[in-house]
C-alpha positions as CSV (number, residue, x, y, z in Angstrom):
1,M,36.7,-35.2,24.6
2,V,35.5,-33.3,27.8
3,E,38.6,-35.2,29.8
4,I,41.0,-34.3,27.8
5,A,39.9,-30.6,27.6
6,C,40.1,-30.5,31.2
7,V,43.5,-32.5,31.6
8,T,44.5,-29.7,29.2
9,L,43.3,-27.3,31.4
10,L,45.1,-28.6,34.2
11,A,48.2,-28.5,32.4
12,L,47.9,-25.0,31.6
13,L,47.1,-24.1,34.7
14,V,50.2,-25.8,36.3
15,L,52.2,-24.3,34.0
16,D,50.5,-20.7,34.6
17,V,50.9,-21.2,38.3
18,W,54.7,-21.9,38.0
19,L,55.1,-19.1,35.6
20,G,53.3,-16.7,38.1
21,V,55.7,-18.2,40.9
22,L,58.7,-17.8,39.3
23,A,57.9,-14.1,37.9
24,R,57.1,-13.0,41.7
25,Y,60.2,-14.8,43.7
26,V,62.8,-15.9,41.1
27,I,62.9,-14.2,38.4
28,P,61.6,-10.4,38.8
29,L,59.5,-10.2,35.3
30,P,56.8,-7.6,35.3
31,V,54.2,-10.7,34.3
32,T,50.8,-9.5,35.8
33,F,48.6,-11.8,33.8
34,T,49.1,-15.3,35.5
35,E,46.4,-14.9,38.5
36,E,43.7,-13.9,36.2
37,L,44.5,-16.2,34.1
38,A,44.9,-19.4,36.6
39,R,41.2,-18.0,37.9
40,Y,39.9,-18.3,34.4
41,L,41.5,-22.0,33.9
42,M,40.4,-23.0,37.0
43,I,36.9,-22.3,36.8
44,W,36.6,-23.8,33.0
45,M,38.2,-27.2,34.6
46,A,36.1,-27.3,37.2
47,L,33.1,-26.7,35.6
48,L,33.9,-28.8,32.6
49,A,35.2,-31.8,35.1
50,V,31.6,-31.7,36.5
51,S,29.9,-33.8,33.1
52,S,33.2,-36.3,33.6
53,G,32.0,-37.0,37.3
54,I,28.3,-37.6,35.9
55,V,29.6,-40.1,33.5
56,Y,31.2,-42.0,36.3
57,R,28.5,-41.4,38.6
58,E,30.9,-39.8,41.0
59,H,28.7,-37.5,42.4
60,I,27.3,-37.0,45.7
61,G,24.6,-39.9,46.5
62,V,22.9,-41.2,49.9
63,E,24.2,-44.3,50.1
64,F,22.9,-45.5,53.3
65,V,19.2,-45.6,52.3
66,F,19.9,-46.1,48.6
67,T,21.3,-49.7,49.1
68,R,19.0,-50.7,51.6
69,L,16.2,-50.4,49.1
70,P,15.0,-53.1,46.5
71,G,16.3,-53.1,43.1
72,P,13.2,-51.6,40.9
73,V,13.1,-48.9,44.0
74,R,16.7,-47.9,43.0
75,R,16.1,-48.0,39.7
76,W,13.4,-45.2,39.9
77,L,15.2,-43.5,42.4
78,A,18.3,-43.4,40.4
79,V,16.2,-42.0,37.3
80,S,14.5,-39.5,39.9
81,F,18.1,-38.3,40.8
82,D,19.0,-38.1,37.1
83,L,15.8,-35.6,36.5
84,I,16.4,-33.8,39.2
85,A,19.9,-33.0,38.1
86,F,18.9,-32.4,34.7
87,T,16.3,-29.8,35.9
88,F,19.1,-28.0,37.9
89,F,21.8,-28.0,35.1
90,L,19.1,-26.9,32.6
91,L,18.3,-23.9,34.5
92,L,22.0,-23.3,35.0
93,F,22.4,-23.6,31.2
94,L,19.3,-21.0,30.4
95,Y,20.6,-18.6,33.3
96,G,24.0,-19.2,32.1
97,I,23.7,-17.6,28.8
98,G,22.4,-14.5,29.9
99,F,25.1,-14.5,32.3
100,T,27.6,-14.9,29.7
101,L,25.6,-12.2,27.3
102,R,25.9,-9.7,30.1
103,G,29.4,-10.6,30.5
104,F,30.5,-9.2,27.1
105,S,29.9,-5.5,28.3
106,R,32.5,-5.8,31.3
107,L,35.9,-6.2,30.6
108,T,38.7,-8.2,32.4
109,M,41.3,-6.3,34.6
110,I,44.1,-7.4,33.3
111,Y,43.4,-8.7,29.8
112,A,40.7,-6.0,28.7
113,I,38.9,-8.7,27.0
114,P,35.0,-9.1,27.5
115,K,34.1,-11.0,30.8
116,G,31.4,-13.1,28.5
117,Y,34.7,-15.5,27.3
118,P,35.3,-16.6,30.8
119,F,31.7,-16.9,31.8
120,A,30.8,-19.0,28.6
121,G,32.1,-21.6,30.7
122,V,29.1,-22.1,32.8
123,P,26.4,-22.5,30.1
124,L,28.9,-24.9,28.0
125,A,29.7,-26.8,31.2
126,A,25.8,-26.8,32.0
127,L,25.2,-27.9,28.4
128,M,27.6,-31.1,28.9
129,A,26.4,-32.0,32.2
130,C,22.7,-32.5,30.6
131,L,23.9,-34.3,27.9
132,Q,25.6,-36.5,30.2
133,L,22.6,-36.8,32.4
134,A,20.1,-37.6,29.5
135,L,22.2,-40.3,28.5
136,I,23.1,-41.7,31.9
137,G,18.9,-41.4,32.8
138,I,18.2,-43.4,29.5
139,H,21.0,-46.1,31.1
140,D,19.4,-46.3,34.3
141,F,16.0,-46.6,32.6
142,F,16.5,-49.4,30.2
143,S,19.3,-51.1,32.4
144,D,18.8,-55.0,32.5
145,R,20.5,-54.6,35.8
146,D,19.0,-52.4,38.7
147,P,21.8,-49.8,40.1
148,D,23.7,-51.1,43.2
149,R,24.4,-47.7,44.6
150,T,24.2,-44.6,43.5
151,G,27.9,-43.9,42.8
152,A,28.1,-46.8,40.5
153,A,30.0,-46.2,37.5
154,T,28.5,-47.2,34.4
155,V,29.4,-50.6,32.8
156,I,31.5,-49.5,30.0
157,A,31.9,-51.9,27.1
158,G,33.9,-55.3,27.4
159,E,34.1,-54.3,31.3
160,E,32.0,-56.3,33.7
């Protein structure tokens, strides 16, 4: 569902930017909302894409050291990475809630809507990342195989 949301946000972002370009250079329309909308769409899309990166292990890892370690050490190191990342995203979620709540007292420049709505992407994305990290951590801990590398994609049903 997160990937579908990201693709939808990307499509809206592309359409919004094209509308902004057309309104500025081709058809002289007084359209002022495109820049602000593009900013918020890009932020939401990028933040939500983090949890998809976690699922496929497409995040940054130290491969040089990790691949040279024995299997059981790699397993514990992967679980440790998951716990550290989970802690980071949990803190981001908790602080993001306060950030979002404070945003409801400020208005956006063009739309004049509370900034809490665009800011809500931060705790939402952090919550999704926590969920994905918890699932990946459980998978890493209970998997029959030790991880080959930090960026190893998880085994999807039917693939091996």
